[in-house]
Structure formats: C-alpha cells, structure tokens
N, C-alpha and C positions, 0 to 999 in steps of 0.2 A: 504494500499499500504506500509506504513512504517513497519508494522508488517512483511509482506512478505519480504521485504528487510532485516530487522534485522534477520529473520529466514534463510534467504540465506546467509547471511554473517556468521552467527554462523555455518551453515552447512559446509561452505567452510573452516572456521578455524578449526572446529573439524575433518573434513576430513584430513586436512594437519597435524594436531596433531597425529591422528592415523597412518598416512602414516609414519611419521618420528619416531614415538614411536615404531612401529612394526618393522621397518627397523633396530633398534639397535640390537634387539634380533636375527633377521635374520642374520645380518653380524657377530654377535658373533658366531652363529652356524657355518657359513661358515669358520670362523677363526679356530675353533675348528678342522674342517676337512681339514684345509689347508695343502697342501703337501710340502710347503717350508716355512721358516721363513719369507721371503719377502712377500708371500702371506698372512700369518698370520697377519704381521704388517699392510698390506694394508687394510685388512678387519676390524681389530680393529680400525684403523684410520677412516674408513668410519663410524663405529659405534660411535666414538667420535664425528664425525661431525653431525651425525644424532641426537645424544644426545644434541648437542648445538642448533640445529634447534628446537628440541622438547622444550627445554627451551625457545626459542623465542616464539613459539606458545602458551605456557602456560602463559607467561607474557602478550601476546596480548590478550588472552581470559580473563585473570584477569583485565587487565587495561580497556577493553571494557565493563566489568561487565557481561560477559557471564558466568564467573565462580565466585563463591563466593570467597572472598579474603582468607578465612581460608582454602578452599578446594584447591584453587591454591597454596597457601603457602606450604601445605603439599606435593603437587606434585613436586613443585620446589625443596623442600628439598630432596625429592628422586632423582630428576634428577641430583641434585648437586653430591649426593653420587655416582651415576652411573658414572658421569664425572670424578670424583677423581679415581674411581676404573679403568676406561678405561685408564686415564692418566697414572696411575701407571703401568698398564699392558704394555702400549707403552714404558714407561721409562725403564722397566726392559728388555723388549724384544729387545731393540736397543743396550743393552750392549753386546759388542763382546764376543764371546766365546773363551776362552783360554785353549782349550783342546789339 
C-alpha cells in the first residue's frame, strides 16, 4: 500500500512538473507570435509564472527524495537561468518606445 501511495504521489508531482515546464515553452512560442506588445508581455509573464511553478515542483521532488539531489540541482540551475532570461525580457519589453 505504501509503495502504491508513493508511486501515486510521485506521478502527481511529475505530472505537475511536466505541465508547468511544457507551458513555459508554449507561452514563449505564443509570445513570439503575439500581435501586440501587450499580448507579448502577457505571454512572457505567464511563462515566467510557469517557470516559478516548475522551480517549486523541482524543489518538492528533490525534498521528497523522488529526484536525486544532484539531478534536481542541475535542473534547478537551468530553471534559474530561464527565470533570469524571462525576467530580462519582461524588463526590456516594458521600457516605453521613444520613436
């Protein structure tokens, strides 16, 4: 029974991780095809939020020992880089155009 519960919890956590992780890229793609600057910023903002959520699920998987610490740390380093990139895109996108 405990094994079944542990597998179920792991499945739910990984499902959430995959959902949020895939959503990052999907929203970046939507941002690239945005018709307005406002829509672009909105989609990148969603990507940023999904990256934060992905970071949460990675930490949870690491802390519950479903992921090995060294594997989790590599993935957390990657998601931190993605967060920095998305934050910079948001920062520069919100600068008003003076043309």
